[in-house]
N, C-alpha and C positions, 0 to 999 in steps of 0.2 A: 360314889361320893356325889355325883351330879344329882341324883334323885334325892339324896338326903338334903342337898342345898335347896332343891326346889321345894321340898316339904317344909323346911325351915322359913323360906320366903313366903310361902302360902300362910303359915301361921302367924308370922310377923304382921303380914298385910291385913289379915282378918282382924287381929287384935287392935291394930291401929285404927281401922275403920270403925270399930265398935267404940272404942275410947273416945275418938274425936266426934262420934255422933251427936253428942249433947250441944256441940257448938254449931251444928248445921241450922240452916234456915228451916222454915215451916212449909215450904211449897210442897204440896203432895202430888206427885206424878202418878200415883198408883190408885187414885180414887175412881178412875173411869169405870163405870159399871159395864158388865159383860154385854149388856144389850147394845150399848154404843159400839163396842169393839166388833159385834157381829155385823153392823151396818156397813163395815168396809166393803167397798164396791169390787166385785170380780169382773175382770174385763176379757178374759180369755174364753168364756163359755157361751158367749153370745156376742152379736154386734151391738147389743144394748148392755150397759152396766147392770149388774145383778147382785143381789145379796146371796149368801149361802143357801137360804131356804128357797130362794127363787130359782136357783141354777138347776139345770137338768143334767149336770154332770157331777161326779165326785171330784172335788177340787180342794187343794190345800193352799193357803196364802201366807206369805211371810213378808215382813217389812223390817225397817230399821230397829224398831223396838223389840221385835221377835228375835232377830239375829244377835242383838246385844244380850238379850236375856239368856239365849242358848250358848253365847260365846262362840258363834260360828265365825270362822276365819275366812271361808270361801263358799262357794255355791254348793259344792259337793258335801261339805260338812252339814249344811242345812238339809240337803236332800236326805241324808241319812237319818234324820230325825222324824221322817214322815211315814205314815202308815204304808204297808205293802210296797215299800220302795227301798232299794239299796243302790248305792253309787260307789263301788271300790274303784281302785286304779286299774288300768288295763294296760296292755302292750303298747308303750309309747304314748300312752293316753292319760290325761289327768284324771278322767273318770270314764266308767261305763256306767250306764243307767238301765236298770231293770224294774219293771212295774208289774205287780200282780202275777209273778211267776215267770216261767219260760226262760230261766237263766241258762244260757248256753253260750256258744262261740259267737252267736250274732246278737248278744245282748245289748250291743251299743248301736243297734239300729232300731227303728221303729218308734222312736221318740222325737217328735217334731220340736225344734227350738225356734222361738221367736224373740227378736230384739226390737222392742217398740213396734210389734206387729209385722216385722219383716222376717221372713223365713230365712234362717241362716244354716240349714243342714248342707253338708258337703255332697257334691254329686258323686264322688268316688266311693265314699263309704256310707252315705246315707245317715250321717250323724254330725253333731256339732260337739260331741262330748270330748273330742281330743284335747281341746283347750278350754273347756267350760270353766275351769277355775281361774282362768286369765281374766274373766269379766269381774271386775272388783264390785263387791258388795256396797262400797262407799258411794258409787256412782249410781246405785239402784234405788229406786223408790220402793218396789215391790217385786216379788217373784211369785208365780203361780204355777202349780203342777196339777194338770188334769190326769187323773188315774183312770185309764180306760180310753176307748177310742175317741178321737177328735177330728176325724177326716171330714165330717159334714160341714165343719167350718174352716179347717186348716189343711185339708188335702192330704197328699201322700206324705209318708213318714209320720203322720199323727196316728200311729197305729196302736201301740200300747199306751200312749200318753202324749201329753204336750207340756213342754216347759216354756213359760212366757216370762221373759225378763223385761221389766219396765224401768227405764232410767229415770233419774230424778226429774220432777216436772217443774214448771214455772211456779213462782210465788212472789210474795212481797219482797222488796229490796232487802238483802241481807247477806251475810257470809256464815257458813258453817265450816269448822274445821275439826279434823279427827286426827289422833295420833295413838299408835299402839306399840307396845314393846312386850316381849316375852322370851320365854325359854324356846329352844329349837332355833335359835338365832332369828327370832321373829320380829319383825319391824314393819310398820305400816303408816302412812300419812296420806291425807286427802284434804282438798279444798273445793267446796261448793259455793258459788256465788250466784246471786240472782239479782236481777234489775227489772223493774216494773214501773211504767208511767201510765198505766191504764190500757192504752191501745197497743203498746209494744212491750215485749218481754224477752229478756235475754238471760240464759242460764248457762254457766260454764262449770265444769268439773274436772279436776286433776286428781289422780289417785296413783299411789305406789305401794306395793305390798311385796314383801320378801319373806317367805317362809323357808328358813334355811335348812340346816342338816336335821332331819327327823330321825335319823338312825333306825329305820325300820328293818328288823331282823327277820330273815326268812330261811326255812330249812331247805335242803336239797340232798340228793344222793349222788355221791361222786361216781361218774361212770368209769373211771380208771381203777378205783379200789373197791367200789361197791359199798363204801361206808358213808354214814350220814355226815353232812357238813352244814355249816351256816354261813350265810352271807349277810351283808348290810347295805341297804340302799338309803341314800340321803333323801331322795324324793323331794328335792328342793324346787321350789316354785317361786319364780319372780315375775312380776307383771306390772305394766304400766297402762293407764287408761287415760284418754282424753275425750271430753264430750263438750260439744257446743251445740245449743239449741236456741232458735230465734222464732218468734211468733209476732205477727202484726195483724191488726183489724182495721178494716175501713168502715165507712158510713153505709156501705151497701150490704151489710150482714155476711161480709166475706172475711175469712181468716186464713192467713198464709203461714205455713210452717216450713222451716228449714233446719236440718240437723246434720252434724257430722260426728262420727265416732270412730276412734282408733284404739285397738287393744294389741298389746305386744306381751307375749309370754315366753319366758326362757325357763325350761324345765330340765333339771339334771337328774339322772338316775332314777327315772320312772321305771316300771317293771319292764323286764326284757321278754325273751321268747320262752323262758322256763323249759318245760319238757314236751313241747308240742310235736317234736320230731321223734319222740320216743325215750329221750334221756335229757338230762340237764346240760344243755350245750354250753352255756355261759358260767356254770359253776358258781363260784362266789362273786362273780361280776354279772349277775343276771339283771342287767339294767339297759335302758336306752335313753338317749337324751332327745329332747324334742323343743323346737323353737317354732313359734307361729305368730303371724300378724293378721289381723283383720281390720280392714278399712271400709266404712260404710258411709254413704251419703243418702239422705232421704228428703223428698220434697213433697209437701202436702197442701191441699187447698180444701177449705170447708165453706159451703154456702148454706145459709139457714133461709129457706123459702118462707117458712112460717114456724111457729112454735112447735108444730107437729110433723114438719117435713124438712129433711136436710140431705145434702149430698157431700160425700168425701171422696177426693180423688188423691192417690198416693202414688208416687213413683220412687224408685230406689235403684241403687247400684252398690255392689259390694264385691271386694276382692280379698281372697284368703291365699297366703303363702306359707308354707311350712317346710321344716327340714327335720328329718329323723336320722339319728346317728346310732348305729348298732355295732358293738364291738364283740365279735365272737372269735377273736384271735386265739383264745386258749382251747378252742375245740380241736377235735381230731381232723386231720386231712381228709377230704378237701374242704372241710366245713370251718377251717380257721381263717376268718377274714374279718375285715372292717368294712362295713356297708353304710353308705350315705344315700338317703332317698330325699329328693327335692321335688316339691309339687306346688302348683299354683293354679287357681281356677277363679273365675268371675261369674257373677249372677246379675241380671237386672230384670226389673218387672214393673207392672202397673196394676193398680187396683182401683175399681170404682164401686162405691157402695151408697145406695140409697136407703134412707130410714124413714119409716112413718110410724107415728104414735096415734093410737086411736082412743076414743073415750072407753073408759071401763078398764084400762090397763092392757089392752091388746096392743100389739105392734108387729110390724113386718120390716124385714130388710132384704134386699136383693142386690146382686152385683155381678161384676166380671172382673176376672183377674188373668193376667198373662205373666208367665215366668220363663226365663231363658237362662241356661247354664252351660258352661264350657270348661273343660279341663285344658288349660293353656300349656301346662308343663307338667310332666311326670317322668322323671329320670332317676335311674338307680346306678350309683357308682360302687363298685365292689373291688376292694383291694385285697388280694390273697396274701397271706404271710409270706414275705420274701418275694412277692410278684409285683406286677404292675397294675395300675388302675385301669379298669374297664367300665365304660359308661354306656348304658343301654337305655333307650326309651321304653317305657312301659306301654303295653297295648292300649291302655286307657287313654294315652295322651291324645288330645284333640277330640276326645269323646264330647257329644253335644246332646242336650235334652231340652225341650221346650213343651209347653202345654198351655192350652186355653181353658179356663174354668168359668162355671156359672154357679153362683151361691144363692141359697135361700134360707132364711132363718126367721123364725117368728114365735109368738105366743098368742093364743086365742082363749080369752076369758069366756067360758061357755055359758055362764049363768045357771048351770046345773046346781042343784043342791044349795039353793039360795046364794049362788055366786061363789061357791067354794071350790070350784074346779077349773083348771087351766090345761089346755093342750099346748104342749111345747113341740114344735116341728121344725124340720130343716132338711136341706139336702145339698150336696155339692155334686156337680158333674164336671169331670176332668177328662179332657181329650188329649191323649198323648199319641205322637205319631208312631204308626206301626203297632199300636196297642188298641185293645177294645176300649170303648168308653167306660170309665169307672163311675159309678153311682154310689154315693155314700149317704143314705138316709139316716135321719134320727128322728124318733117320735117318742114323746113322753107324756104321761098323764100325772098331773100334780094335784093332789086333793087336800084341801085345808080341813083337817079333822076338827080343829077349833082354831082360836086366834093365835095360839102358840105352837101348834103341832101340825105337821104336814106329812103325807104319804106320797111317794114317788114311784112310778114304774116306768123305765126308759129302755127303749131298744135303739141300738145304733150299730152301724157297720163302717169299718175302716178298711183302707187298703194301703199297701206299700209297694211302689215300683221297685224292681231290681236296680241296685246301684251299679255303677260302671265297673266296680271290681268284680261282682258277681257275673256280669255280662261278659267282660273282656278278659278276665282272669289275670294271671301273672305267669312267672317262670315255673311256678309249682302247681298251678290250678288252670285247667283248660277253660276255654271260652265256651259260652252257651248264649247265644243271641235269641234263643227261643224261650227264654224264661217268661213265665206269666207273673202278673202281680200277685202278691199274697193278700188275702182277705181275712178279716176277723169280725165275727158277729158276737155282740155283747148284749146281754140283758140284765138289768139290775133293778133291785127293789130297795127302797130306803124309807125309814122312819126318822124324822127329825123334829126335835123339840127345843125351843129356847124361850126363856123368859129374861127378865132383867139381870139375873145372876147365874144363869145355868144354860148349858147348851148340850144336847145329847143327839148322837146320830148312829143309827145301825143300818148297815148296807150289805145285802146279799147279792152276789154277781156270779155269772156264768159266762164264759167266752169260748167260742170255737174258732180255732185257726186253721184255715184251709190253704192248700198250695204253698206251705211253708217252704222257704228257700234254704236249703241245707247242702252242705259239701258232702258228696258221696265218693267213695273210692271207685275208680274206673277198673272194670274187669281186665282191660288190656292197656296198661300205662304206656305212654309215648314219650320218649326223651325224658324220663324221670318225672313226667307230669302224672301224678297219681290220683288227682281229685278233680271234680267238676261240681259246680252249683247246679242243683235240679230242684224242681218242684216235687215235694214229697207230700204224704198223706196228712190226715188231720191231727191236730193237737187240741187239747182243751184244758181250761182252767176254771176252777170254782172256789169261792171263798167267802168270808164274812170279814166285815170291818166295823170296828166299834169306836166311837170318839166321844169323849166326855169332858166338859169343863165346867167348873163350879167356882164361884167367888163368894166368899163370906166377907166379914168386916175387915179383917187383916190377912186372912188366909185365902189362897187360890189353889185349885188343883186342875190340871189338864192331864189326860190320859188317852191312849189309844191302844187298840189290840187288833190283830188281824191273823187270820188263819187262811193259808192259801195252799192249794194243791194244783199242780200243773203236770200234764201227762201227755206223752206221745201215744196216740190212740193206736197206731200201727204195731208198736212193740209193746205197749202197756207199761213202759217204764216212765217213772216220774222224773221231772226236772229237779233233782234232789239238791242242787247247789243253791237254789232260792230258798230262803228260810220259810218253813212251813208255819212257824209261830213267830210272831213279832209283837213285843210288848213295850210300850213307852209310858213313862209316869213321871210327870212334872209337878213339883210342890214348891209354891212360893209363899214367902211370909213377909209382911211389912213390918220391919223392926220398928220404925218411926215414920214420921211424915216424909222423911227423905232418905231412908235406907231400906233396901229390900234384899232379901237372899232367896235364891232360886235353885233347886236341886233337880236335875233332870237324869233319869235312869233309863237305859235301853237294855232290852234282852232279845236276842235272836236264837232260834234253834233251827238247825238245818241237818239233812242227812248226809250230805257230801260237802267237801270244801271246794272242789274244783272239778272241771271237766276239760278235756283237751279241745282244741279248735276242730280237729278232725279225728275220726276214728272212734273206738269204743270208750265208754265211760270207765275210769278206774275205780278200783274198790277202796273207798275211803271211810274213815270213821265219822260217827256223828260228831257235830261240833256245836258248843254253846258260846255265844257272845254275850258278855255283860259289861256295861260301862256306866260310871257315874260322873256327871259334870256338875260343878257348883259354881254359880255366879253371884257375886256381891255388887249391887248397884247402889251408887252413892251421889245424891244431888248436893253438890257444894253450894251452888247459888242458882238463880234463875237461868243463867246462861253457861253453867258448867256443871258437867256430870261425868262420872267415872264408872267403869265396869271392871271387875277383877274376876277372871275365870280360871278355875282349875279343871282340866280335862283328865278323864280316866283317874279319878281320885285315888282309887285303890290299886292302881298300877297293875292291872290285869294284863296278861298276855292273850290278846284278842285277835282273831283273824276274821276277815270278811270273805264272802264267797268270791271266786275267781274263775277264769277259764284258762286255757293252755296247760292243764294238768300241773297246777301249782300245789306242791305238798302244803296241807293245812289251809291253803287259800291266800288271800292278800292281807299282810300284817297291818294291824291298826297301831295307832300312836300309843307310846307309853305315857306316864304321867307328865303333863306339862302345864304351864300357866302363862297368862298374858294379862296386861293391864291396858285399858283403852281410856282415852280422855276425849271428850266432845266439848268444844267451846264455840259459842255463837257470840262473836265480839260485838256485832251490831245487827239489829233486826228492826226495820222501820215498817 
C-alpha cells in the first residue's frame, strides 16, 4: 500500500510540474557550458587550487547543484555515485568507504577525511566514517574524493583515498534557506546567512535532517531452527549541524580566520554484528544504535608578502564523543547481553605552509605540521540477561599518538616540447614516536598533447599507521605493539580531453599493498582471545576507470565505468565483495528554460556479497545491483527553486557489499521520494 501511494504521489507531482511549466519565468539555470563547469577549482590534490586537467590525482568533485541533481540526502549517498567507490553501512557505522578494491573487514580504514583542511580520522579506528552522514550537505560548499594514495599531502590514513569536506564559504550579504520532505519519514531544514562589508565577513549555518524509518529488510539463518528468516532495520539517521565562520583583513595584507563547527548524530538500528562469530547472534534484531558528537575549533592566519609569495598558519582543536548500544539479549548463553560502549578522544595540531608562484606557471609549497591525539575514554558496560552491569576500561583508553611532518608540493613547467610538459612533484615526511620515518613521495608527468588533451603518468606512495584498536586489541583480540605501518605504491596513467561541451577521461592504475594489517587466528588462544592483528604479505589491485560528459543544446549526458580486480597475492584469492564492474549513466534534458529532468542509473556486479571480519570467506553467490533515480528541477523564480526526486524508481531489491558475513550484503533502500525547496529571500 505504501509503495502504491508513493508511486501515485510521484505521478501527480510530475504531471503538476509539467502542466505548470508554461507559467514559469524564463531564467535559464542550465545554460552553463561544460567548459565553465570544468573550471571548478580542486583544493585537495595540491596546496594550490587546480582544475581537473591540472591535477596529478584522480579526483571527483561534488557541490550543491550536483547533489540536488542526484537527489543525494547525505554524503554516503553521493559517494555511492562515484567511480570505483562504494559506501555501504557497517557495524554501528553510518558508512564504510572502500575505493578501488580491497573490500574486507578493514574497509573502513585507509581513507583520510578532512573538514576544511583539518584531519578528523579517529585514533582508535583510523576512520571518520562512523558518523560521516552526520555532516549535513546543506552546510557544505563542496566535497572532493581522491581515488588512490594521498599521503604525500595528507599523511597517514590517506591510504586508499581522501574525502575532503569544505563547508560553505563567505560571500555577499544574503540568506539561503532550504527545506525537504519525503517518504521514509524524511525531513530537513537549513539556514545559511552571510554578511560582508569588504574587510570583514561572517557566515553562519544551521542544519537539521531526519531520515526516519527506511525499513531495510535483511535475511538471516536462525541458529535455533536452521531455517531462513528476515529482519528489518529502520536505519534512522537524525543530525544537527552548527557552523560559524569569521574572517577579517587589515591594511598590512593580513587576513585572520576563525571558525567553529558542531555536529551531532543520533542513529538508530544501524547494522549489528551479523554472523561474525559464526552464526546470526542477533537474529531479527541485527542492529546497533549509535550517537556521536564532534566539536571543532579552527584559527587561521594568512599573510601575503607579495603577489607571488604567501604564508598560511592554521591551528585546530577537536573533540569526538560517541556511544554504541548493542542488544544481543536474544542470543544463547553466555552471549545474551546488552552492551554499551562509550568513547571520547581529542586532537589538536598546527600547520604552517609557504606558497611561491613563479613565472610560466611553476609553483612550490613547503611546510610543517604537528598533530597530537589521545583517547580520553573507552569503557564497555555489559549487562548479562538477568545479571548485573559490569563496566571495564578498554586497553585503548589513554592511548596517545603524536607526530611531526614536513611537506613539499610543487609543479615545474619544463619548457619541453614547446612548453607542453609539466612535472608534478611532492613528498611528505612523517616522524612518529617508536616508528621509522615515513616518506610518501609523489611524482607525475603531465603532457599537453594539444590545447584540449593531456596525458598523465603519476607514481605515488601512501602509508597507514596502525590504529589503537589494532595495537592494543580488545577482549577478543590480542594486543600487538610491534605492528609496522602499511604501505601502498600506486602508478596510474590517464588521458583526459575537454572542450566547451565535452569531457573524457581514461585512467589505468595498479597498486601494491605491503605489510597489510589483518586479523589472524592464534595457534594457542588465551582466555578466549582467538585473534591478533599482524602484518601480512602483499595485496595488489589493478583496474581501469572511464568518465565521459557531453552537453548538447538541451541534452546532457554523464557516464562512468570502472573495472577493478584486487587480490591477496599470498593466497591468490580475490577480494570478491568489491564490485568488479561498476557502471553509472546519467541523462539530463532541459524541458524548458526553467525545468529540467535528470535520470541516473547505477549498475554494480560483484562475486560475493560479504566477508566476515575474521576467518575464512564464505561461499556466496554472484550479485547484481541496479538502481534508477529520477530528479525534476523546477525554477519558480530567480530566488526560488525546487527538486523532486524518486530513488530506486523500479523498486528493485538491491544489496551493497558488506563485511561481518552478512547474507546477501547490506540492503539498499526501496522506492522512495522527496521534494526540496531552496529560497533566497534576499541577496545583496
